[in-house]
N, C-alpha and C positions, 0 to 999 in steps of 0.2 A: 636327555641328551645321555644320561648315564644308562638307560637301557637300550638305546641304540648303540652305544660303545660297546655293551656287553654283547649283544646280538653280533656285531660285526667282528669282535674278537673271536666268538665261537664259530662264525663263518669262516673266518681266515685260518682257523687252526685245523677245520676239518678236512679230513682226507681229501685230495684232488691233485691235478696236475701242479698247482702252485706249490703245496706243502711237499709233495714228493721231489719237486725240482730243488726247492730249499734244503731239503734234508740231504740228498745227494750232493750238492755243491759244496755244503758246509762240511760235510764228511770227507770229501777228497781234497777240498781246497782250502778248508778253514773258515774261521767265522767271519773274518772281513768279506770274503768272496761272498758267502751265503748272505750276508746282510745287504750286500750291493745288488744282489740279485733280487732280494726281497724288496729292496726299495723300488726297484723298477716294477716287480710285480704289484705292488700297493699304488703305484702311479698309474698302471694299466687298470686296476680294478676301479679307481676313482673316476676314470674317464666315463664309464658307465654311469656312476652315480651323478655326475654332473649333468650328463645326458637326461637322466632321470628327473633331477631337480628342476632342470630348464623346460620340463614337459616336453622334450624333443625325442620321444621313445620311437617315433616314426622314421627317425633318421636310421635306426638300426637296420630297416628294411632297405633303405637307399644304399647304406654302406655295405650291406651284407655280402655283395660279390667281392668287394676289395677285402674285407675282412676274412673270408673263406681262402683267398689267394695268401694273405698273410699268414694266415693259420697253418696253411700246408708247408709254406716255405719254413716257418718255425719248428713245425713238428718234423720236418725232414732234417734240419740242422740237429734237433736234440736226439733224434734216433742215430744220426751220424756220430755226436759226442758219446752217446750210450754204448755203441759199437765199439768206437775207439776204447772207451774206458774199460769195457768188458775184455778187450784183448790185452791190456797191460799187465805186466808180470810183477810190477812193482807199484807202489802208491805214487802217483804223479803228483808230487808237489814240487813246483820249481819256483825260483825267485822272481821269473818273469810273470807270476801270476798276478802281481800287485802293480803292474805297470799301468798307467793310466789308460793304455789303449785296452787292455783286457779288462779292466774295471768298467770301462764304457760298454765293451761287448757284453758283460755280465749284467749291466744295467738293462740294456736293450733287449736282452734275451729275456730278463725278468718282466720288462713291459710286454714283450710279445705273448708270454705266457699269461699274464694278467689280463691283457686287453684283448685276447683272441679266445678268453675261456667262456663259453656260452653260460655256464654256471653263474658266472658273475652277473651278466645282463639279467638273467632270470630272478636272481636275488634282489637285485636292485630295482627292477621295474616292477616287481610284485610284493616284496617285502618291505621295502623303505615306506610306502604310502600307509602301511600300518601305524608307523610311528610318527610321520609328519603329513600335513596336507600340503600337497605340491602346489596346489593352487594358491596359496597363501605364503608365499616364501620371498623374503627380501634378500638382497644380495648379500648382507651381513650374516644373515640366518643361513643362507646357502654355503656361505664360506665355512661357517662354525660346522655345519654337517659334514662338508667334505674333509676338513681337518679332523674333525671326531673320527670319522671312518677310517681315514687313512692311517692316523695313529694307532687305532686299534687293530687293523689288519696287520700293520707293520709291527706292533707289538706281539701279536701272534706268531708272526714269522719269525721273530726274535727267539722266541722260545723253541720252534722248530729248528732253528739254525744253531742254537746253543747246544741241543741234543745231539745234532749231528757232529758239531765240534768235539763234545765230549767223546762220542763214539771214535772219533780220528784219534783223540789223545789217548784212549786205551789200548789202540792196536800197536803191538810191538813185533810180533812174530810174522816172518814172511808168509806162512801159509794164511794167516788171518788176513794179511794185505791181499793176497790173490782173490780170497772169498769176498773181501770188501769191493774189490774193483769189480768182480762179476755183479755182486749185488746193486752197487750204484750204477753200473752200466745198463743192467737190466732195468733198473727204476727209470733211468732217462730214456730207454726205448720205450716203455711203457707210458711215460708223460707224452712223448711224441705220438705215440698210437692213439691215446686218449684224446689229444688235440685233434688228430685226424678224424677220428670217429664220431666226435662230439658235435 
């Protein structure tokens, strides 16, 4: 399990739509918002792992049309958020960010990013069998695997969010804030585009 945990951590921290989104959100909205988004991403990730464990990879073909539609909707929303962030003149941090409604939105946005990222399904359906014989897994072992991967991926995103939050804390000049808004806005648009073209 230790080697699987390490591999999942490295996978989770590697550049991609999930890490870019976590970095952008934690930089502009703070650590808590980034962690909520990351929790959703990690849940989206382990959906594919659970399918792989249950040897239901063929479901990916059945669900593909629905997942494509969800990916397009999620990508459009991220592009919209990115453009809005890009246009801001100041750093948008408001007290409403931590309302339960906004936290649920962040979690669902994270779930969409993790759950519609084709990199995730390719990883779990091809890489996990190197560590585990999927034909010989009982419920307890399956739950241990899912929990191990979830914790590892979430831990990697905690590192990303902490970095983003540190960047946010370092910013003090209005000019820096404008640059940050443009960078995070551009990043979110890129994440949306990556979801569209992947």
